[in-house]
FIBA-387493 format. One record per atom (N, C-alpha, C, O): x, y, z; residue in one letter; atom name. Coordinates in Angstrom, 1 decimal, padded with zeros to 4 digits, always signed. Example, Ala and Ser with C-alpha at 12.3 -4.5 7.8 and 13.67 -1.06 7.14 Angstrom:
<rs>
[[+013.2,-005.7,+007.8],'a','N']
[[+012.3,-004.5,+007.8],'a','CA']
[[+013.2,-003.3,+007.8],'a','C']
[[+014.2,-003.3,+008.5],'a','O']
[[+012.8,-002.2,+007.1],'s','N']
[[+013.7,-001.1,+007.1],'s','CA']
[[+012.9,+000.0,+007.9],'s','C']
[[+013.4,+001.1,+008.0],'s','O']
</rs>
This chain:
<rs>
[[-003.9,-006.0,-011.6],'m','N']
[[-005.0,-005.6,-010.7],'m','CA']
[[-004.7,-006.4,-009.4],'m','C']
[[-004.2,-007.5,-009.3],'m','O']
[[-005.1,-005.7,-008.3],'s','N']
[[-005.0,-006.4,-007.0],'s','CA']
[[-006.1,-006.0,-006.0],'s','C']
[[-006.7,-005.0,-006.1],'s','O']
[[-006.4,-006.9,-005.2],'d','N']
[[-007.4,-006.7,-004.1],'d','CA']
[[-006.9,-007.6,-002.9],'d','C']
[[-007.3,-008.7,-002.7],'d','O']
[[-005.9,-007.0,-002.2],'d','N']
[[-005.2,-007.8,-001.1],'d','CA']
[[-005.7,-007.3,+000.3],'d','C']
[[-006.2,-006.2,+000.5],'d','O']
[[-005.5,-008.2,+001.2],'s','N']
[[-005.8,-007.8,+002.6],'s','CA']
[[-004.8,-006.8,+003.2],'s','C']
[[-003.6,-006.9,+002.9],'s','O']
[[-005.3,-005.9,+004.0],'s','N']
[[-004.4,-005.0,+004.8],'s','CA']
[[-004.6,-005.4,+006.2],'s','C']
[[-005.7,-005.4,+006.7],'s','O']
[[-003.5,-005.8,+006.9],'i','N']
[[-003.6,-006.3,+008.2],'i','CA']
[[-002.8,-005.4,+009.2],'i','C']
[[-001.9,-004.6,+008.7],'i','O']
[[-003.0,-005.6,+010.5],'e','N']
[[-002.4,-004.7,+011.5],'e','CA']
[[-000.9,-004.9,+011.6],'e','C']
[[-000.1,-003.9,+011.7],'e','O']
[[-000.4,-006.1,+011.5],'t','N']
[[+001.1,-006.4,+011.6],'t','CA']
[[+001.5,-007.2,+010.4],'t','C']
[[+000.7,-007.5,+009.5],'t','O']
[[+002.8,-007.6,+010.4],'t','N']
[[+003.3,-008.4,+009.4],'t','CA']
[[+003.0,-009.9,+009.5],'t','C']
[[+003.4,-010.7,+008.7],'t','O']
[[+002.4,-010.3,+010.6],'s','N']
[[+002.0,-011.7,+010.8],'s','CA']
[[+000.8,-012.0,+009.9],'s','C']
[[-000.2,-011.2,+009.9],'s','O']
[[+000.8,-013.1,+009.1],'p','N']
[[-000.3,-013.4,+008.2],'p','CA']
[[-001.6,-013.6,+009.0],'p','C']
[[-002.7,-013.5,+008.4],'p','O']
[[-001.6,-013.9,+010.3],'q','N']
[[-002.8,-014.1,+011.1],'q','CA']
[[-003.3,-012.8,+011.8],'q','C']
[[-004.2,-012.9,+012.6],'q','O']
[[-002.7,-011.7,+011.5],'s','N']
[[-003.0,-010.4,+012.1],'s','CA']
[[-004.4,-010.0,+011.7],'s','C']
[[-005.0,-010.5,+010.7],'s','O']
[[-005.0,-009.1,+012.4],'k','N']
[[-006.4,-008.6,+012.2],'k','CA']
[[-006.5,-007.9,+010.9],'k','C']
[[-005.7,-007.0,+010.6],'k','O']
[[-007.6,-008.2,+010.2],'l','N']
[[-007.9,-007.5,+008.9],'l','CA']
[[-008.4,-006.1,+009.3],'l','C']
[[-009.4,-005.9,+010.0],'l','O']
[[-007.8,-005.0,+008.7],'v','N']
[[-008.3,-003.7,+008.9],'v','CA']
[[-008.7,-003.0,+007.6],'v','C']
[[-009.4,-002.0,+007.6],'v','O']
[[-008.4,-003.6,+006.5],'g','N']
[[-008.8,-003.0,+005.2],'g','CA']
[[-008.4,-003.9,+004.0],'g','C']
[[-008.0,-005.0,+004.2],'g','O']
[[-008.6,-003.3,+002.8],'r','N']
[[-008.2,-003.9,+001.6],'r','CA']
[[-007.3,-002.9,+000.8],'r','C']
[[-007.5,-001.7,+000.8],'r','O']
[[-006.2,-003.5,+000.2],'a','N']
[[-005.4,-002.7,-000.7],'a','CA']
[[-005.8,-003.1,-002.1],'a','C']
[[-005.6,-004.2,-002.6],'a','O']
[[-006.5,-002.1,-002.8],'q','N']
[[-007.1,-002.4,-004.1],'q','CA']
[[-006.5,-001.4,-005.1],'q','C']
[[-006.4,-000.2,-004.9],'q','O']
[[-006.1,-001.9,-006.2],'g','N']
[[-005.5,-001.1,-007.3],'g','CA']
[[-004.9,-001.8,-008.4],'g','C']
[[-005.3,-003.0,-008.7],'g','O']
[[-003.9,-001.2,-009.0],'l','N']
[[-003.2,-001.8,-010.1],'l','CA']
[[-001.8,-001.4,-010.1],'l','C']
[[-001.4,-000.3,-009.6],'l','O']
[[-001.0,-002.2,-010.7],'y','N']
[[+000.4,-001.9,-010.9],'y','CA']
[[+001.0,-002.6,-012.1],'y','C']
[[+000.4,-003.6,-012.6],'y','O']
[[+002.0,-002.1,-012.6],'g','N']
[[+002.7,-002.6,-013.8],'g','CA']
[[+004.1,-002.2,-013.9],'g','C']
[[+004.6,-001.4,-013.1],'g','O']
[[+004.8,-002.8,-014.8],'s','N']
[[+006.3,-002.6,-015.0],'s','CA']
[[+006.5,-001.1,-015.3],'s','C']
[[+005.8,-000.5,-016.1],'s','O']
[[+007.5,-000.6,-014.7],'a','N']
[[+007.8,+000.9,-014.8],'a','CA']
[[+009.2,+001.2,-015.4],'a','C']
[[+009.5,+002.3,-015.6],'a','O']
[[+010.0,+000.2,-015.6],'c','N']
[[+011.4,+000.4,-016.0],'c','CA']
[[+011.9,-000.7,-016.8],'c','C']
[[+011.7,-001.9,-016.5],'c','O']
[[+012.7,-000.4,-017.8],'q','N']
[[+013.3,-001.4,-018.7],'q','CA']
[[+014.7,-001.9,-018.1],'q','C']
[[+015.2,-002.9,-018.5],'q','O']
[[+015.2,-001.1,-017.2],'h','N']
[[+016.6,-001.4,-016.7],'h','CA']
[[+016.7,-001.8,-015.3],'h','C']
[[+017.8,-002.2,-014.8],'h','O']
[[+015.7,-001.8,-014.5],'q','N']
[[+015.7,-002.2,-013.1],'q','CA']
[[+014.3,-002.7,-012.7],'q','C']
[[+013.3,-002.5,-013.4],'q','O']
[[+014.3,-003.4,-011.5],'l','N']
[[+013.0,-004.0,-011.0],'l','CA']
[[+012.2,-002.9,-010.4],'l','C']
[[+012.5,-002.5,-009.2],'l','O']
[[+011.2,-002.4,-011.0],'a','N']
[[+010.4,-001.3,-010.5],'a','CA']
[[+009.0,-001.4,-011.1],'a','C']
[[+008.8,-001.8,-012.2],'a','O']
[[+008.0,-001.0,-010.3],'i','N']
[[+006.6,-001.0,-010.7],'i','CA']
[[+006.0,+000.4,-010.5],'i','C']
[[+006.4,+001.1,-009.5],'i','O']
[[+005.1,+000.7,-011.3],'i','N']
[[+004.3,+001.9,-011.0],'i','CA']
[[+003.0,+001.4,-010.3],'i','C']
[[+002.4,+000.5,-010.8],'i','O']
[[+002.6,+002.1,-009.3],'m','N']
[[+001.5,+001.7,-008.5],'m','CA']
[[+000.4,+002.8,-008.3],'m','C']
[[+000.7,+003.9,-008.1],'m','O']
[[-000.8,+002.3,-008.5],'s','N']
[[-002.0,+003.2,-008.1],'s','CA']
[[-002.8,+002.3,-007.2],'s','C']
[[-003.5,+001.4,-007.6],'s','O']
[[-002.8,+002.6,-005.9],'m','N']
[[-003.4,+001.8,-004.9],'m','CA']
[[-004.2,+002.6,-003.9],'m','C']
[[-003.8,+003.6,-003.5],'m','O']
[[-005.4,+002.0,-003.6],'s','N']
[[-006.3,+002.6,-002.6],'s','CA']
[[-006.3,+001.7,-001.4],'s','C']
[[-006.5,+000.4,-001.6],'s','O']
[[-006.1,+002.2,-000.2],'f','N']
[[-006.2,+001.4,+001.0],'f','CA']
[[-007.6,+001.8,+001.6],'f','C']
[[-007.8,+002.8,+002.1],'f','O']
[[-008.5,+000.8,+001.5],'v','N']
[[-009.9,+001.0,+001.9],'v','CA']
[[-010.1,+000.3,+003.3],'v','C']
[[-009.8,-000.9,+003.5],'v','O']
[[-010.5,+001.1,+004.3],'f','N']
[[-010.6,+000.7,+005.7],'f','CA']
[[-012.0,+000.0,+005.8],'f','C']
[[-013.0,+000.5,+005.4],'f','O']
[[-012.0,-001.2,+006.5],'v','N']
[[-013.2,-002.0,+006.6],'v','CA']
[[-013.6,-002.2,+008.1],'v','C']
[[-014.5,-002.9,+008.4],'v','O']
[[-012.8,-001.6,+009.0],'d','N']
[[-013.0,-001.8,+010.4],'d','CA']
[[-012.6,-000.5,+011.2],'d','C']
[[-011.8,+000.3,+010.7],'d','O']
[[-013.1,-000.3,+012.4],'g','N']
[[-012.7,+000.7,+013.3],'g','CA']
[[-013.3,+002.1,+012.9],'g','C']
[[-014.2,+002.2,+012.1],'g','O']
[[-012.7,+003.1,+013.5],'p','N']
[[-013.3,+004.5,+013.3],'p','CA']
[[-013.2,+005.0,+011.9],'p','C']
[[-013.9,+005.9,+011.5],'p','O']
[[-012.3,+004.4,+011.0],'n','N']
[[-012.1,+004.9,+009.7],'n','CA']
[[-012.8,+004.0,+008.7],'n','C']
[[-012.6,+004.1,+007.5],'n','O']
[[-013.7,+003.1,+009.1],'n','N']
[[-014.5,+002.2,+008.3],'n','CA']
[[-015.2,+003.0,+007.2],'n','C']
[[-015.9,+003.9,+007.4],'n','O']
[[-014.9,+002.5,+005.9],'g','N']
[[-015.5,+003.2,+004.7],'g','CA']
[[-014.6,+004.2,+004.1],'g','C']
[[-014.9,+004.7,+003.0],'g','O']
[[-013.6,+004.7,+004.8],'s','N']
[[-012.7,+005.7,+004.3],'s','CA']
[[-011.6,+005.1,+003.5],'s','C']
[[-011.3,+003.9,+003.7],'s','O']
[[-010.9,+005.9,+002.7],'c','N']
[[-009.8,+005.3,+002.0],'c','CA']
[[-008.7,+006.4,+001.7],'c','C']
[[-009.0,+007.6,+001.7],'c','O']
[[-007.5,+005.9,+001.6],'i','N']
[[-006.4,+006.8,+001.1],'i','CA']
[[-005.8,+006.1,-000.1],'i','C']
[[-005.7,+004.9,-000.2],'i','O']
[[-005.3,+006.9,-001.1],'s','N']
[[-004.8,+006.4,-002.3],'s','CA']
[[-003.4,+006.9,-002.5],'s','C']
[[-003.0,+008.1,-002.2],'s','O']
[[-002.5,+006.1,-003.1],'l','N']
[[-001.2,+006.5,-003.4],'l','CA']
[[-000.9,+006.2,-004.9],'l','C']
[[-001.5,+005.3,-005.5],'l','O']
[[+000.0,+006.9,-005.4],'l','N']
[[+000.4,+006.8,-006.8],'l','CA']
[[+001.9,+007.0,-006.8],'l','C']
[[+002.4,+008.1,-006.4],'l','O']
[[+002.7,+006.0,-007.3],'g','N']
[[+004.1,+006.3,-007.3],'g','CA']
[[+004.9,+005.1,-007.9],'g','C']
[[+004.4,+004.1,-008.2],'g','O']
[[+006.2,+005.4,-008.1],'n','N']
[[+007.2,+004.5,-008.6],'n','CA']
[[+007.7,+003.7,-007.4],'n','C']
[[+008.3,+004.2,-006.5],'n','O']
[[+007.6,+002.4,-007.5],'n','N']
[[+008.0,+001.5,-006.4],'n','CA']
[[+009.2,+000.7,-006.9],'n','C']
[[+009.0,-000.4,-007.5],'n','O']
[[+010.4,+001.2,-006.6],'k','N']
[[+011.6,+000.5,-007.0],'k','CA']
[[+011.9,-000.6,-006.0],'k','C']
[[+012.3,-000.4,-004.9],'k','O']
[[+011.7,-001.9,-006.4],'l','N']
[[+011.8,-003.0,-005.5],'l','CA']
[[+013.2,-003.3,-005.1],'l','C']
[[+013.4,-004.1,-004.1],'l','O']
[[+014.2,-002.7,-005.7],'t','N']
[[+015.6,-002.9,-005.3],'t','CA']
[[+016.0,-002.0,-004.1],'t','C']
[[+017.1,-002.2,-003.5],'t','O']
[[+015.2,-001.1,-003.8],'i','N']
[[+015.5,-000.2,-002.7],'i','CA']
[[+014.8,-000.7,-001.4],'i','C']
[[+013.6,-001.0,-001.5],'i','O']
[[+015.5,-001.0,-000.3],'p','N']
[[+014.9,-001.6,+000.8],'p','CA']
[[+013.7,-000.9,+001.4],'p','C']
[[+012.7,-001.5,+001.8],'p','O']
[[+013.7,+000.4,+001.5],'v','N']
[[+012.6,+001.2,+002.1],'v','CA']
[[+012.3,+002.2,+001.0],'v','C']
[[+013.1,+003.0,+000.6],'v','O']
[[+011.0,+002.2,+000.6],'r','N']
[[+010.5,+003.1,-000.5],'r','CA']
[[+009.5,+004.1,+000.1],'r','C']
[[+008.7,+003.7,+000.9],'r','O']
[[+009.5,+005.3,-000.5],'k','N']
[[+008.5,+006.3,-000.1],'k','CA']
[[+007.6,+006.6,-001.4],'k','C']
[[+008.2,+006.9,-002.4],'k','O']
[[+006.3,+006.7,-001.2],'m','N']
[[+005.4,+007.0,-002.2],'m','CA']
[[+004.3,+008.0,-001.7],'m','C']
[[+003.9,+007.9,-000.6],'m','O']
[[+003.9,+009.0,-002.6],'p','N']
[[+003.0,+010.0,-002.1],'p','CA']
[[+001.6,+009.6,-002.0],'p','C']
[[+001.1,+008.7,-002.8],'p','O']
[[+000.8,+010.1,-001.0],'i','N']
[[-000.6,+009.9,-000.9],'i','CA']
[[-001.2,+011.0,-001.9],'i','C']
[[-000.9,+012.2,-001.7],'i','O']
[[-002.0,+010.6,-002.8],'v','N']
[[-002.6,+011.5,-003.8],'v','CA']
[[-004.1,+011.7,-003.7],'v','C']
[[-004.6,+012.6,-004.4],'v','O']
[[-004.8,+010.9,-003.0],'g','N']
[[-006.2,+011.0,-002.9],'g','CA']
[[-006.8,+010.4,-001.7],'g','C']
[[-006.1,+009.6,-001.0],'g','O']
[[-008.0,+010.7,-001.3],'d','N']
[[-008.6,+010.2,-000.1],'d','CA']
[[-010.1,+010.5,-000.1],'d','C']
[[-010.6,+011.4,-000.8],'d','O']
[[-010.8,+009.7,+000.8],'t','N']
[[-012.2,+009.9,+001.0],'t','CA']
[[-012.6,+009.7,+002.4],'t','C']
[[-011.8,+009.3,+003.2],'t','O']
[[-013.8,+010.1,+002.8],'g','N']
[[-014.3,+009.9,+004.1],'g','CA']
[[-013.6,+010.7,+005.1],'g','C']
[[-013.4,+011.9,+005.0],'g','O']
[[-013.1,+010.0,+006.2],'e','N']
[[-012.4,+010.7,+007.3],'e','CA']
[[-011.1,+011.4,+006.8],'e','C']
[[-010.6,+012.3,+007.5],'e','O']
[[-010.6,+010.9,+005.7],'f','N']
[[-009.3,+011.4,+005.2],'f','CA']
[[-009.4,+012.5,+004.1],'f','C']
[[-008.4,+012.8,+003.4],'f','O']
[[-010.6,+013.0,+003.9],'l','N']
[[-010.8,+014.0,+002.8],'l','CA']
[[-009.9,+015.2,+003.0],'l','C']
[[-009.7,+015.7,+004.1],'l','O']
[[-009.2,+015.5,+001.9],'l','N']
[[-008.3,+016.6,+001.8],'l','CA']
[[-007.0,+016.5,+002.7],'l','C']
[[-006.4,+017.4,+003.2],'l','O']
[[-006.6,+015.2,+002.8],'t','N']
[[-005.3,+015.0,+003.5],'t','CA']
[[-004.1,+015.0,+002.6],'t','C']
[[-004.3,+015.1,+001.4],'t','O']
[[-002.9,+015.1,+003.2],'d','N']
[[-001.7,+015.0,+002.5],'d','CA']
[[-000.8,+014.0,+003.2],'d','C']
[[-000.9,+013.9,+004.4],'d','O']
[[+000.1,+013.4,+002.5],'g','N']
[[+001.0,+012.5,+003.2],'g','CA']
[[+001.8,+011.6,+002.3],'g','C']
[[+001.9,+011.9,+001.1],'g','O']
[[+002.4,+010.6,+002.9],'y','N']
[[+003.2,+009.6,+002.1],'y','CA']
[[+003.2,+008.3,+002.8],'y','C']
[[+002.9,+008.2,+004.0],'y','O']
[[+003.5,+007.3,+002.0],'a','N']
[[+003.6,+005.9,+002.5],'a','CA']
[[+005.1,+005.4,+002.4],'a','C']
[[+005.8,+005.7,+001.5],'a','O']
[[+005.5,+004.7,+003.5],'i','N']
[[+006.8,+004.1,+003.5],'i','CA']
[[+006.6,+002.6,+003.4],'i','C']
[[+006.0,+002.0,+004.3],'i','O']
[[+007.1,+002.0,+002.4],'a','N']
[[+006.9,+000.5,+002.2],'a','CA']
[[+008.2,-000.2,+002.4],'a','C']
[[+009.3,+000.3,+001.9],'a','O']
[[+008.1,-001.4,+003.0],'q','N']
[[+009.3,-002.2,+003.2],'q','CA']
[[+008.9,-003.7,+003.1],'q','C']
[[+008.0,-004.1,+003.8],'q','O']
[[+009.6,-004.4,+002.3],'m','N']
[[+009.4,-005.9,+002.1],'m','CA']
[[+009.8,-006.6,+003.4],'m','C']
[[+010.9,-006.5,+003.9],'m','O']
[[+008.8,-007.5,+003.9],'h','N']
[[+009.1,-008.3,+005.0],'h','CA']
[[+009.3,-009.8,+004.6],'h','C']
[[+010.3,-010.4,+005.1],'h','O']
[[+008.5,-010.3,+003.8],'r','N']
[[+008.6,-011.6,+003.3],'r','CA']
[[+008.1,-011.7,+001.8],'r','C']
[[+007.3,-010.9,+001.4],'r','O']
[[+008.8,-012.6,+001.0],'a','N']
[[+008.3,-012.8,-000.3],'a','CA']
[[+008.6,-014.2,-000.7],'a','C']
[[+009.6,-014.8,-000.4],'a','O']
[[+007.6,-014.8,-001.4],'d','N']
[[+007.7,-016.1,-002.0],'d','CA']
[[+007.4,-015.9,-003.5],'d','C']
[[+006.3,-015.9,-003.9],'d','O']
[[+008.5,-015.8,-004.2],'f','N']
[[+008.4,-015.5,-005.7],'f','CA']
[[+007.8,-016.7,-006.5],'f','C']
[[+007.3,-016.5,-007.5],'f','O']
[[+007.9,-017.9,-005.9],'k','N']
[[+007.3,-019.0,-006.6],'k','CA']
[[+005.7,-018.9,-006.5],'k','C']
[[+005.1,-019.2,-007.6],'k','O']
[[+005.2,-018.6,-005.4],'s','N']
[[+003.7,-018.5,-005.2],'s','CA']
[[+003.2,-017.1,-005.6],'s','C']
[[+002.0,-016.9,-005.8],'s','O']
[[+004.1,-016.1,-005.5],'g','N']
[[+003.7,-014.7,-005.8],'g','CA']
[[+003.2,-014.0,-004.5],'g','C']
[[+002.7,-012.9,-004.6],'g','O']
[[+003.3,-014.7,-003.4],'d','N']
[[+002.8,-014.1,-002.1],'d','CA']
[[+003.9,-013.2,-001.5],'d','C']
[[+005.1,-013.6,-001.6],'d','O']
[[+003.5,-012.1,-000.9],'a','N']
[[+004.5,-011.2,-000.3],'a','CA']
[[+003.8,-010.5,+000.9],'a','C']
[[+002.6,-010.3,+000.8],'a','O']
[[+004.6,-010.2,+001.9],'i','N']
[[+004.1,-009.3,+003.0],'i','CA']
[[+004.9,-008.1,+003.0],'i','C']
[[+006.2,-008.1,+003.2],'i','O']
[[+004.3,-006.9,+002.7],'v','N']
[[+005.0,-005.7,+002.7],'v','CA']
[[+004.4,-004.8,+003.8],'v','C']
[[+003.2,-004.5,+003.9],'v','O']
[[+005.3,-004.3,+004.7],'g','N']
[[+004.9,-003.4,+005.7],'g','CA']
[[+004.8,-002.0,+005.1],'g','C']
[[+005.6,-001.6,+004.4],'g','O']
[[+003.7,-001.3,+005.4],'c','N']
[[+003.5,+000.0,+004.9],'c','CA']
[[+003.1,+000.9,+006.0],'c','C']
[[+001.9,+000.8,+006.5],'c','O']
[[+003.9,+001.9,+006.4],'n','N']
[[+003.6,+002.9,+007.3],'n','CA']
[[+003.1,+004.1,+006.5],'n','C']
[[+003.8,+004.6,+005.6],'n','O']
[[+001.9,+004.6,+006.9],'v','N']
[[+001.4,+005.8,+006.2],'v','CA']
[[+001.3,+006.9,+007.1],'v','C']
[[+000.7,+006.8,+008.2],'v','O']
[[+001.8,+008.0,+006.7],'i','N']
[[+001.8,+009.3,+007.4],'i','CA']
[[+000.9,+010.3,+006.7],'i','C']
[[+001.1,+010.6,+005.5],'i','O']
[[-000.2,+010.7,+007.3],'v','N']
[[-001.1,+011.6,+006.7],'v','CA']
[[-001.4,+012.8,+007.7],'v','C']
[[-001.3,+012.7,+008.9],'v','O']
[[-001.6,+014.0,+007.1],'v','N']
[[-001.9,+015.2,+007.8],'v','CA']
[[-003.3,+015.6,+007.4],'v','C']
[[-003.5,+015.9,+006.2],'v','O']
[[-004.2,+015.7,+008.4],'y','N']
[[-005.5,+016.1,+008.0],'y','CA']
[[-006.1,+016.9,+009.1],'y','C']
[[-007.3,+017.4,+009.0],'y','O']
</rs>
């Protein structure tokens, strides 16, 4: 389970724009991969209160990953799209990571 900050840039001091809320678990016995069900809930700006959701296999050994947008609410109702995720920083000792995520939606 997760409830993480979504910020504008990869800087930890960047402006909070939403929350990444969902769950993930191990998806493969032979490589480092997780299955993710994540909602990005906007808490600021014109999309405040809206969310987009993704569901996909996140293979952590691939530098840039694409996952489909499968659900949405508010301003994004009936959208289609995908998310492109890329690891920027990771501290495996503390479990902290910064993952850049560019989301492309058509609505």
